[in-house]
Structure formats: C-alpha cells, structure tokens
MDAnalysis code that builds the backbone (N, CA, C; Angstrom):
import MDAnalysis as mda
import numpy as np

u = mda.Universe.empty(507, n_residues=169, atom_resindex=np.repeat(np.arange(169), 3), trajectory=True)
u.add_TopologyAttr("name", ["N", "CA", "C"] * 169)
u.add_TopologyAttr("resid", np.arange(1, 170))
u.add_TopologyAttr("resname", ["MET", "THR", "ALA", "ARG", "GLY", "GLN", "TRP", "ILE", "PHE", "ALA", "ALA", "ILE", "PHE", "ALA", "SER", "LEU", "VAL", "ILE", "ALA", "LEU", "ALA", "ALA", "LEU", "HIS", "PHE", "TYR", "GLN", "GLY", "LEU", "PRO", "ALA", "SER", "ASN", "TYR", "VAL", "SER", "ALA", "MET", "ALA", "SER", "GLY", "GLN", "TYR", "GLU", "GLN", "ALA", "GLY", "GLU", "TYR", "LEU", "LEU", "GLU", "GLU", "VAL", "GLU", "LYS", "GLY", "ASN", "PRO", "GLN", "ALA", "GLN", "ASN", "ALA", "LEU", "ALA", "ASN", "LEU", "TYR", "TYR", "LEU", "GLY", "LEU", "GLY", "ARG", "GLU", "ALA", "ASP", "PHE", "ARG", "ARG", "ALA", "ALA", "GLU", "LEU", "TYR", "HIS", "THR", "ALA", "ALA", "LYS", "GLN", "GLY", "PHE", "ALA", "ALA", "ALA", "GLN", "LEU", "ASN", "LEU", "GLY", "HIS", "LEU", "TYR", "LYS", "GLN", "GLY", "LEU", "GLY", "VAL", "ILE", "LYS", "ASN", "ALA", "GLU", "ARG", "ALA", "PHE", "GLY", "TRP", "TYR", "THR", "HIS", "ALA", "ASN", "ILE", "ALA", "GLY", "SER", "PRO", "TRP", "ALA", "GLU", "TYR", "TYR", "GLN", "SER", "GLN", "ILE", "SER", "VAL", "GLU", "LEU", "THR", "LEU", "THR", "PRO", "LEU", "GLN", "MET", "SER", "GLU", "ALA", "LYS", "LYS", "ARG", "TRP", "LEU", "LYS", "LEU", "ASP", "ALA", "LEU", "SER", "ALA", "GLU", "PRO", "LEU"])
u.atoms.positions = np.array([
    [-4.947, 16.792, 37.801],
    [-3.835, 15.893, 37.348],
    [-2.839, 15.762, 38.367],
    [-2.174, 15.467, 39.678],
    [-1.410, 15.431, 39.951],
    [0.246, 15.869, 39.592],
    [1.075, 16.031, 39.693],
    [2.823, 15.839, 39.516],
    [3.174, 14.457, 38.994],
    [2.539, 13.799, 40.256],
    [3.191, 12.206, 39.512],
    [2.185, 11.814, 38.262],
    [0.662, 12.015, 38.973],
    [0.462, 11.485, 36.843],
    [0.693, 12.011, 35.874],
    [1.212, 13.464, 36.041],
    [2.010, 14.156, 34.910],
    [3.076, 13.556, 34.472],
    [4.016, 13.198, 35.261],
    [5.059, 12.496, 34.827],
    [4.849, 11.102, 34.225],
    [3.893, 10.547, 34.733],
    [3.299, 8.749, 34.106],
    [2.932, 9.161, 32.947],
    [1.779, 10.282, 32.797],
    [1.585, 10.541, 31.438],
    [2.619, 10.703, 30.318],
    [3.642, 11.475, 30.842],
    [4.349, 12.107, 29.591],
    [5.280, 11.010, 29.596],
    [5.891, 9.424, 30.400],
    [6.472, 8.949, 30.500],
    [5.720, 7.622, 29.555],
    [4.916, 7.806, 29.472],
    [4.127, 7.067, 28.553],
    [4.310, 7.562, 27.242],
    [3.938, 9.162, 27.188],
    [3.501, 9.160, 25.375],
    [5.208, 9.356, 25.695],
    [6.413, 9.391, 25.824],
    [7.293, 9.637, 25.448],
    [8.015, 7.741, 24.523],
    [7.186, 6.780, 25.545],
    [7.300, 5.650, 24.858],
    [6.702, 5.200, 23.758],
    [5.683, 6.031, 23.648],
    [5.062, 5.459, 22.766],
    [5.258, 6.531, 21.136],
    [6.057, 7.210, 21.277],
    [6.583, 7.585, 20.412],
    [7.866, 6.760, 19.997],
    [8.631, 6.663, 21.113],
    [9.904, 6.166, 20.300],
    [9.712, 4.591, 19.766],
    [8.328, 3.830, 20.593],
    [7.575, 3.184, 19.945],
    [7.720, 3.316, 18.750],
    [6.909, 3.679, 18.342],
    [6.308, 4.125, 17.200],
    [7.655, 4.506, 16.222],
    [8.347, 5.116, 16.236],
    [10.196, 5.028, 15.569],
    [10.293, 4.270, 15.343],
    [10.465, 3.193, 16.306],
    [11.232, 2.232, 16.328],
    [10.824, 1.074, 15.730],
    [9.489, 0.755, 14.869],
    [8.650, 0.386, 14.558],
    [9.188, 1.010, 12.475],
    [9.226, 1.557, 12.708],
    [9.369, 3.065, 11.345],
    [10.956, 2.216, 11.192],
    [11.503, 2.174, 12.023],
    [13.315, 1.858, 11.410],
    [13.137, 0.617, 11.744],
    [12.297, -0.604, 12.409],
    [12.427, -1.734, 11.803],
    [11.551, -1.996, 10.322],
    [10.591, -1.119, 10.031],
    [10.152, -1.250, 8.309],
    [11.167, -1.013, 7.783],
    [11.995, -0.455, 7.765],
    [13.258, 0.227, 6.797],
    [12.655, 1.424, 6.460],
    [11.583, 2.157, 6.541],
    [11.805, 3.440, 6.798],
    [12.507, 4.507, 6.724],
    [13.110, 5.733, 6.303],
    [13.610, 6.402, 6.979],
    [12.953, 7.438, 7.849],
    [12.623, 7.518, 9.206],
    [11.166, 6.768, 9.812],
    [11.291, 8.572, 10.694],
    [12.421, 9.241, 11.294],
    [12.748, 10.397, 11.483],
    [11.366, 11.425, 10.488],
    [12.526, 11.235, 9.827],
    [12.759, 12.568, 8.625],
    [11.049, 11.766, 7.694],
    [10.716, 11.348, 7.387],
    [9.727, 11.149, 6.288],
    [8.321, 11.167, 7.533],
    [8.632, 11.019, 8.457],
    [7.533, 10.912, 9.575],
    [7.140, 11.815, 10.105],
    [8.017, 13.071, 10.359],
    [8.180, 14.264, 10.595],
    [7.233, 15.486, 9.812],
    [7.874, 15.005, 8.084],
    [8.066, 15.356, 7.103],
    [5.894, 14.851, 6.910],
    [5.752, 14.273, 7.302],
    [4.350, 13.519, 7.149],
    [3.162, 14.564, 7.571],
    [3.542, 14.296, 9.320],
    [2.980, 15.024, 10.154],
    [2.554, 16.885, 9.765],
    [3.989, 17.310, 9.053],
    [4.060, 18.625, 9.509],
    [3.231, 19.361, 7.954],
    [2.728, 18.164, 7.649],
    [2.502, 18.583, 5.994],
    [3.117, 18.791, 4.887],
    [4.786, 18.631, 4.797],
    [5.770, 18.987, 3.946],
    [6.312, 17.494, 2.923],
    [4.748, 17.118, 1.983],
    [4.585, 15.557, 1.427],
    [5.794, 15.581, -0.037],
    [6.342, 17.211, -0.483],
    [7.020, 16.582, -1.392],
    [8.740, 16.366, -0.571],
    [8.703, 17.193, 1.020],
    [10.117, 16.672, 1.588],
    [9.721, 14.487, 2.302],
    [8.734, 14.976, 1.708],
    [8.616, 13.359, 2.223],
    [8.837, 11.852, 1.235],
    [8.193, 12.593, 0.042],
    [8.274, 11.842, -1.063],
    [10.256, 11.684, -1.124],
    [10.944, 12.892, -0.926],
    [11.986, 12.873, -1.390],
    [12.884, 11.752, -0.197],
    [12.174, 11.876, 1.272],
    [12.975, 11.163, 1.785],
    [12.966, 9.351, 1.408],
    [12.115, 9.441, 1.090],
    [11.410, 8.228, 0.497],
    [11.686, 7.216, -1.201],
    [12.561, 8.559, -1.868],
    [13.202, 7.628, -3.356],
    [14.052, 7.032, -2.667],
    [15.043, 7.405, -1.543],
    [16.319, 6.345, -1.421],
    [16.023, 5.081, -0.742],
    [15.277, 5.018, -0.142],
    [14.581, 3.259, -0.273],
    [14.035, 3.329, -0.713],
    [12.938, 3.721, -2.504],
    [12.224, 3.359, -3.364],
    [13.377, 2.542, -3.689],
    [14.658, 3.175, -4.199],
    [15.354, 2.905, -5.216],
    [16.386, 1.930, -4.679],
    [15.979, 1.762, -3.478],
    [17.164, 0.332, -2.463],
    [16.004, -0.618, -2.857],
    [14.781, -0.435, -2.906],
    [13.584, -1.393, -3.330],
    [12.612, -2.110, -2.152],
    [12.506, -1.010, -1.422],
    [11.864, -1.262, 0.415],
    [10.269, -0.426, -0.325],
    [10.015, -1.832, -0.694],
    [8.433, -2.415, -1.044],
    [7.490, -1.361, -0.013],
    [7.621, -1.193, 1.233],
    [7.120, -0.114, 2.033],
    [6.903, 0.828, 1.124],
    [8.321, 1.639, 1.577],
    [8.763, 2.439, 0.844],
    [7.807, 3.345, -1.130],
    [7.950, 1.857, -1.510],
    [7.318, 2.133, -3.206],
    [5.564, 2.362, -2.809],
    [4.918, 1.130, -2.294],
    [3.710, 1.512, -1.479],
    [3.352, 2.883, -1.184],
    [4.551, 3.758, 0.006],
    [4.111, 4.663, 0.672],
    [4.732, 5.977, -0.345],
    [4.967, 6.404, -1.361],
    [5.313, 7.473, -2.562],
    [4.430, 6.867, -3.344],
    [3.928, 5.992, -3.937],
    [3.084, 6.046, -4.813],
    [1.157, 6.041, -3.734],
    [1.395, 5.798, -3.204],
    [0.204, 6.961, -2.230],
    [0.430, 8.361, -2.257],
    [1.385, 8.993, -2.369],
    [1.369, 10.066, -2.510],
    [1.298, 11.146, -3.843],
    [1.348, 9.585, -4.888],
    [1.617, 10.038, -6.940],
    [0.189, 10.413, -6.942],
    [-0.542, 9.053, -6.305],
    [-1.958, 8.429, -5.956],
    [-3.256, 9.978, -5.324],
    [-2.674, 10.754, -4.372],
    [-3.032, 11.398, -3.670],
    [-3.075, 13.405, -4.034],
    [-1.823, 12.764, -5.139],
    [-1.276, 14.231, -5.026],
    [-0.460, 15.310, -4.122],
    [-0.072, 14.533, -3.199],
    [0.759, 15.021, -2.131],
    [1.661, 15.698, -2.167],
    [2.840, 16.845, -2.961],
    [3.483, 17.143, -2.836],
    [4.320, 16.998, -4.034],
    [3.337, 16.628, -5.281],
    [3.592, 15.998, -6.043],
    [2.320, 15.946, -7.199],
    [2.333, 16.504, -8.410],
    [1.137, 16.741, -9.477],
    [0.645, 14.792, -9.161],
    [-0.790, 14.927, -9.162],
    [-1.747, 13.226, -8.614],
    [-1.108, 12.633, -9.954],
    [-0.482, 11.708, -10.128],
    [-0.328, 10.876, -11.059],
    [-0.716, 9.175, -11.348],
    [-2.301, 8.603, -11.577],
    [-2.076, 7.447, -11.590],
    [-1.166, 6.419, -11.688],
    [-0.810, 7.121, -13.433],
    [0.529, 5.818, -13.928],
    [1.524, 5.371, -12.986],
    [2.331, 6.607, -12.535],
    [3.299, 5.984, -11.925],
    [3.244, 5.754, -10.260],
    [1.997, 6.294, -9.726],
    [1.567, 5.245, -8.304],
    [1.124, 3.540, -9.139],
    [0.593, 3.859, -10.032],
    [0.452, 1.911, -10.261],
    [2.091, 1.259, -10.643],
    [2.768, 2.208, -10.888],
    [4.136, 1.461, -11.784],
    [4.512, 0.995, -10.170],
    [4.176, 2.123, -9.419],
    [5.312, 1.632, -8.189],
    [4.353, 0.965, -6.979],
    [2.940, 0.974, -7.041],
    [2.517, -0.255, -6.666],
    [2.266, -1.635, -6.505],
    [3.042, -1.995, -8.172],
    [3.236, -3.045, -9.294],
    [4.545, -3.422, -8.695],
    [5.809, -2.303, -8.183],
    [6.670, -2.577, -8.124],
    [7.044, -3.570, -6.354],
    [5.939, -2.803, -5.593],
    [6.516, -3.481, -4.307],
    [4.921, -4.967, -4.043],
    [4.181, -5.078, -5.253],
    [2.913, -5.871, -4.963],
    [3.682, -7.581, -5.416],
    [4.671, -6.824, -6.136],
    [5.901, -8.512, -6.973],
    [6.233, -8.661, -6.055],
    [6.799, -8.073, -4.701],
    [7.461, -8.236, -4.253],
    [6.441, -9.023, -2.600],
    [5.263, -9.416, -2.460],
    [4.530, -9.352, -2.300],
    [4.032, -8.735, -0.737],
    [3.582, -7.591, -0.760],
    [3.946, -6.322, -0.341],
    [1.971, -6.141, -0.215],
    [1.936, -6.687, 0.709],
    [-0.125, -6.843, 1.152],
    [-1.055, -5.424, 0.099],
    [-0.026, -4.493, 1.580],
    [-1.124, -3.184, 1.080],
    [-0.981, -2.430, -0.460],
    [0.556, -2.440, -0.890],
    [0.799, -2.766, -2.298],
    [-0.374, -3.057, -3.364],
    [-0.653, -4.473, -3.024],
    [-1.206, -5.749, -3.646],
    [-2.943, -5.222, -3.855],
    [-3.066, -4.680, -2.368],
    [-4.649, -3.901, -2.538],
    [-4.403, -2.846, -3.407],
    [-3.417, -2.151, -2.901],
    [-3.625, -0.890, -3.896],
    [-4.188, -0.600, -5.648],
    [-3.321, -1.916, -5.969],
    [-3.014, -2.433, -6.872],
    [-4.511, -2.411, -7.806],
    [-4.785, -3.004, -6.452],
    [-6.333, -4.220, -7.374],
    [-7.402, -3.165, -7.235],
    [-7.509, -1.700, -6.328],
    [-7.945, -0.835, -6.430],
    [-7.728, -0.475, -7.771],
    [-6.551, -0.027, -8.204],
    [-6.932, 0.973, -9.873],
    [-6.846, -0.110, -10.787],
    [-7.244, -1.341, -10.760],
    [-7.649, -2.496, -11.645],
    [-9.365, -1.979, -11.826],
    [-9.318, -1.843, -10.270],
    [-10.830, -1.908, -10.427],
    [-11.543, -1.059, -10.775],
    [-10.890, 0.583, -10.777],
    [-11.889, 1.705, -11.422],
    [-10.782, 2.003, -11.934],
    [-9.696, 1.718, -12.990],
    [-9.489, 1.562, -14.145],
    [-8.651, 2.943, -14.263],
    [-7.524, 3.147, -12.834],
    [-7.271, 4.871, -13.070],
    [-5.735, 4.273, -12.862],
    [-4.973, 4.344, -13.724],
    [-3.539, 4.699, -14.178],
    [-2.782, 3.504, -15.134],
    [-4.558, 2.377, -15.288],
    [-4.403, 1.258, -15.821],
    [-5.518, 0.805, -16.471],
    [-5.467, -0.222, -17.226],
    [-6.861, -0.325, -18.116],
    [-7.572, -0.895, -17.034],
    [-8.621, -0.360, -17.359],
    [-10.329, -1.372, -16.234],
    [-10.078, -2.781, -16.181],
    [-9.953, -3.619, -15.622],
    [-10.409, -4.921, -15.424],
    [-10.246, -5.715, -14.170],
    [-12.061, -6.376, -14.514],
    [-11.653, -7.167, -13.065],
    [-10.968, -7.782, -12.509],
    [-11.110, -9.037, -13.826],
    [-10.597, -10.141, -13.579],
    [-8.700, -10.328, -12.926],
    [-8.311, -9.037, -12.865],
    [-6.725, -8.719, -12.582],
    [-7.260, -7.806, -11.356],
    [-8.063, -7.000, -10.575],
    [-8.336, -6.458, -9.709],
    [-8.201, -7.833, -8.127],
    [-9.917, -8.621, -9.020],
    [-9.673, -10.032, -8.460],
    [-8.665, -10.975, -7.992],
    [-7.557, -11.075, -8.927],
    [-6.093, -11.654, -8.669],
    [-5.232, -11.151, -7.812],
    [-5.012, -9.491, -7.701],
    [-4.909, -8.650, -6.910],
    [-4.953, -9.078, -5.522],
    [-6.177, -8.782, -5.432],
    [-7.006, -8.848, -3.832],
    [-6.880, -9.812, -3.386],
    [-6.898, -11.354, -4.544],
    [-6.742, -13.029, -3.569],
    [-5.306, -12.585, -3.045],
    [-4.003, -12.232, -3.981],
    [-3.003, -12.303, -3.525],
    [-2.796, -11.450, -2.058],
    [-3.394, -10.363, -1.935],
    [-3.522, -9.377, -0.587],
    [-3.968, -10.181, 0.315],
    [-4.932, -10.885, 0.032],
    [-5.623, -11.929, 0.808],
    [-4.676, -12.976, 1.347],
    [-3.946, -13.579, 0.623],
    [-2.688, -14.259, 0.642],
    [-2.011, -13.996, 1.799],
    [-1.582, -12.812, 0.855],
    [-0.246, -12.101, 2.067],
    [-0.633, -11.451, 3.754],
    [-2.495, -11.427, 3.818],
    [-2.111, -11.022, 5.251],
    [-3.380, -9.792, 5.145],
    [-3.806, -9.278, 3.849],
    [-4.973, -7.994, 4.322],
    [-6.280, -8.299, 5.030],
    [-6.386, -7.294, 5.941],
    [-7.756, -7.719, 6.653],
    [-8.914, -7.284, 5.496],
    [-8.026, -6.522, 4.723],
    [-9.598, -6.114, 3.762],
    [-9.613, -6.600, 2.306],
    [-8.826, -7.675, 2.139],
    [-8.721, -7.948, 0.663],
    [-9.972, -9.181, 0.296],
    [-10.317, -9.906, 1.590],
    [-11.443, -11.006, 1.415],
    [-13.320, -9.665, 0.872],
    [-12.472, -8.670, 1.866],
    [-14.095, -7.732, 1.932],
    [-13.986, -7.158, 0.201],
    [-13.225, -7.151, -0.762],
    [-12.870, -6.355, -1.406],
    [-13.133, -7.671, -2.850],
    [-12.737, -8.648, -2.740],
    [-13.291, -10.034, -3.320],
    [-15.191, -9.853, -3.887],
    [-14.879, -10.118, -2.258],
    [-17.001, -10.207, -2.499],
    [-17.523, -8.898, -2.748],
    [-16.631, -7.780, -2.927],
    [-17.841, -6.868, -3.232],
    [-17.758, -6.931, -5.024],
    [-16.539, -7.537, -5.738],
    [-16.399, -7.626, -7.218],
    [-17.658, -8.435, -7.322],
    [-18.345, -9.664, -6.498],
    [-19.136, -10.794, -6.450],
    [-20.596, -9.983, -6.690],
    [-20.428, -9.387, -5.720],
    [-21.846, -8.750, -4.837],
    [-21.807, -7.828, -6.034],
    [-21.424, -6.726, -6.516],
    [-21.582, -5.955, -8.069],
    [-21.587, -6.824, -8.923],
    [-21.204, -8.128, -8.889],
    [-21.937, -8.733, -10.593],
    [-21.002, -8.529, -11.565],
    [-19.223, -7.862, -10.823],
    [-18.607, -7.612, -11.727],
    [-17.671, -8.968, -12.674],
    [-18.039, -9.703, -11.774],
    [-17.511, -11.166, -12.475],
    [-18.374, -12.148, -11.803],
    [-18.707, -12.838, -12.960],
    [-19.941, -13.966, -11.984],
    [-18.908, -15.179, -11.298],
    [-19.527, -15.836, -10.430],
    [-18.584, -17.228, -9.831],
    [-17.912, -17.355, -10.822],
    [-18.067, -18.128, -11.711],
    [-17.078, -18.906, -12.947],
    [-16.218, -17.973, -13.406],
    [-16.327, -16.919, -13.381],
    [-14.809, -15.798, -14.163],
    [-14.324, -15.725, -12.306],
    [-14.413, -15.697, -11.535],
    [-14.195, -15.309, -10.337],
    [-13.148, -16.901, -9.838],
    [-13.743, -18.121, -10.086],
    [-13.081, -19.246, -10.535],
    [-11.750, -18.989, -11.435],
    [-12.351, -18.994, -12.479],
    [-11.315, -19.188, -13.784],
    [-9.931, -18.193, -12.837],
    [-10.328, -17.256, -12.671],
    [-9.155, -15.938, -12.387],
    [-8.687, -16.753, -11.040],
    [-8.738, -17.163, -10.376],
    [-8.656, -17.843, -8.961],
    [-7.198, -18.677, -9.823],
    [-7.693, -19.333, -10.455],
    [-6.982, -20.546, -11.187],
    [-5.634, -20.188, -11.754],
    [-6.207, -19.038, -12.529],
    [-5.532, -18.543, -13.562],
    [-4.280, -17.819, -12.853],
    [-4.922, -16.651, -11.757],
    [-3.494, -15.549, -10.688],
    [-2.844, -16.426, -9.853],
    [-3.846, -17.736, -9.456],
    [-2.990, -17.840, -7.959],
    [-1.529, -18.082, -8.388],
    [-0.730, -17.992, -8.516],
    [1.231, -17.563, -8.822],
    [0.917, -16.192, -8.892],
    [1.824, -15.303, -8.180],
    [2.015, -14.239, -7.800],
    [3.262, -13.655, -8.802],
    [3.951, -15.196, -9.560],
    [4.702, -14.805, -9.876],
    [4.047, -14.619, -12.283],
    [3.237, -15.360, -11.789],
    [2.282, -15.039, -13.741],
    [2.036, -13.904, -13.489],
    [0.549, -13.361, -12.214],
    [0.254, -12.210, -12.403],
    [0.815, -10.723, -12.154],
    [2.460, -10.556, -11.552],
    [3.373, -9.663, -12.059],
    [4.058, -9.559, -13.492],
    [3.873, -11.040, -14.081],
    [4.642, -10.745, -14.849],
    [3.257, -9.913, -16.149],
    [2.847, -9.901, -15.770],
    [1.568, -9.182, -16.994],
    [1.881, -7.618, -16.772],
    [2.004, -7.326, -17.820],
    [2.716, -5.636, -17.531],
    [1.557, -5.176, -17.523],
    [1.186, -3.612, -16.700],
    [0.014, -2.794, -16.569],
    [-0.217, -2.545, -17.437],
])
C-alpha cells in the first residue's frame, strides 16, 4: 500500500471511530468510558459507568446494564435484577429491552415462565421496530406454546403498553 493509501485508510478509520463515539453520545450513554471498558474486558467498570445513566432513567443504559447482569459480566449473574432493569427500559418503549424481557418470560429466567407475557413483550418490541420481534412471535406459534386463539387474546389483552408494563414481574 502506498503512503497515500495508508493516509486515506487512517483517515477513514479515524472517521469511523469518531462516528461511533458520536452515536453513543447521541444515544445518551457515557460513550468513551463505557465503550473503552467493554472493549478491554473491564465489565465491572463498564457497569459503574452505566449506573449514573441508569439512575437518570436512560433506557439504553438500563438495557446495557441488564445485559451485564444477565450474562454475569463484571458482576454475579442475576436474572431477577436483569428482568427488573429490562422491565424499566421496556416500559419506556425501548425495543431491545422489550425483546429481552420477552426472552426472560419465554424461558422463565428471573420471572415466572409465561408464554402469553413473552408474546406481549414481543408484540411491543415489534411495534417499537425490533427486526427480530416478529420472528420470536412466530416461534411461539410454531412451538405451539400458545394456540392461535391464545395469541389473539394475548394481543387484545396486551395491546396497550401501559397495561402490560403495569403487571408486576
């Protein structure tokens, strides 16, 4: 590669790094500290950076911290705490948290196993624009976890996010 080609590559790479950092700042996460800690495997420190944003009510930070609890990264795995954080973010309409909470209900991790509630959270994740939600809704149907009639009733019952979020975990 020529010197000019190396310079162009470096400029493109630097632009990409700046764009990713700007995206994280735009979305409200403490980008540089959180991303650096995650990239270097310092998960406990990454969780500390997220706590301030979680307390401010940032749903993206709540979902990210819940992921750390779910996976047991930088802290002991705690499905119940993950469910609480996902629920808090999901109530705010954050699609990723709604999808994650649906997974917990489908599997019974940290919450009582409940296919109808899983379907309800997948429905809201679909409404919020999650590209995976429809797949998981259909998976519940294919696995015969819920009959078509039960899914129809679940859609009616959980169509309003307020009704679904008001249910205790």
